[in-house]
N, C-alpha and C positions, 0 to 999 in steps of 0.2 A: 504493500499500499503505500508505504513511503517513496520507494522510485518512482509509482505513477504520479505523486504530488510533485515531487521537483521535476520529472518529467516535466509536466503540466507547467511549473512555474517556470521552467529554461524556456519553454519554448512560447510563453508568454512574453517573457523579459525580449528572447529574441525577437519577437514577430514584428514588433514595428519601426526597427532598421530595415530589415527585408523588404516590407510591404512600402514604406518610400520608397528602395532603390528601385522597385518596380515601378511605381507609377512617374518615377524618374524617364526610368529608359521607354513607358509607353509614351510620353512628354515628349521627348525626343523626337520619337518615330511616326507620332503625330502632325497633322498640317495644324498651326498654331493660327487662331484667330487675331486679330488688330487691337489693341486697347489694353484697359486695364484689366482683362478676364485670362492675356496672355499670359502673365506671368502668376497668376493665383496658383496654378497648382506645385512650382516650384517653390514659390514662398511657403505654402504649405508643406509642403515635402522636408523645406529645411526647418522650418518649424520643429518638424515630429523630430528631424534628427537630434537639431539641438536640444529640446525637450529631451530624449531617450539620452543622452550624453549626460545631462544633467542630472536625472535621475542615476544613472548610473554611479557617477562621481559622489553623490549625496549619498547615496548607500554604501557605497565603497569608503566613506569617510566615515560611516557612524550616524549620520546626520539626521537618516531617516529611517525608519524599516524596524522590524521586531514583530510586526505581524502577529499580533496574539500577545506580545510582552508589554511591559508597561516602558519603553522608549519616549522620550520625550522627543516631539520634531522639531528641528529650525520652523521659523517663521516664513524664512522664505518658500515653505514649501506650500503653503497659502496662495502664493502668491502663481507657482509654478501650476498648482490646482486649477486656478481659475485660468490662466494660461492656455492650459490645457484644451478646456472646455471652450474658450474662445478658437482655438485652432481645429475645431472638430466641428464647429460651425462654420467656420471657412472654410474647412473638407467639404462640405455639401453643395457648395457652389463653384469646385472646381469642374472640369469639363474632361478632363481627361484624368484617368485612375481612381475617380471618385469614391469606389468603394475601397480601393488599396486604402485611400487617404483615409478617410471616414473610418476605417477599421485598427488603421494604426495610431491615429489618434483617439480614436477612445479606448482601445488597450492602453496607450498612455494616460488618459484622465481614471480609468479603473486602476491602476499602479499608484500614481499620485493618491487617489482617493484612499487605497488603503494603507499608503504609509502614514495618512493622517488617522486612521485607527490606534487605538489605545486599548488594550481592556481596562 
């Protein structure tokens, strides 16, 4: 049972950057419209990757995490939680890689929410 949980947690943690890279590749090979919407998939993908890197850095530094323990989280985690929600909303409007970016954003949002929960 522990192996299954560890596998799910690893998949959950590693999926957002993979999905963002897939969306980048789709954007690269599609014809792009002009205007403001042209760069939205790239901006959302970059935000997902930055958000993921921050999550990994904070978790590695012991600033967040615990998932069921009594760790206190940094106040910056609240900001990143809000940023994740905004990136999720923006990903819905991306014209290329919408479901990849939306799923990656949702996974990041849930990771930040999980880091905020303490027992």
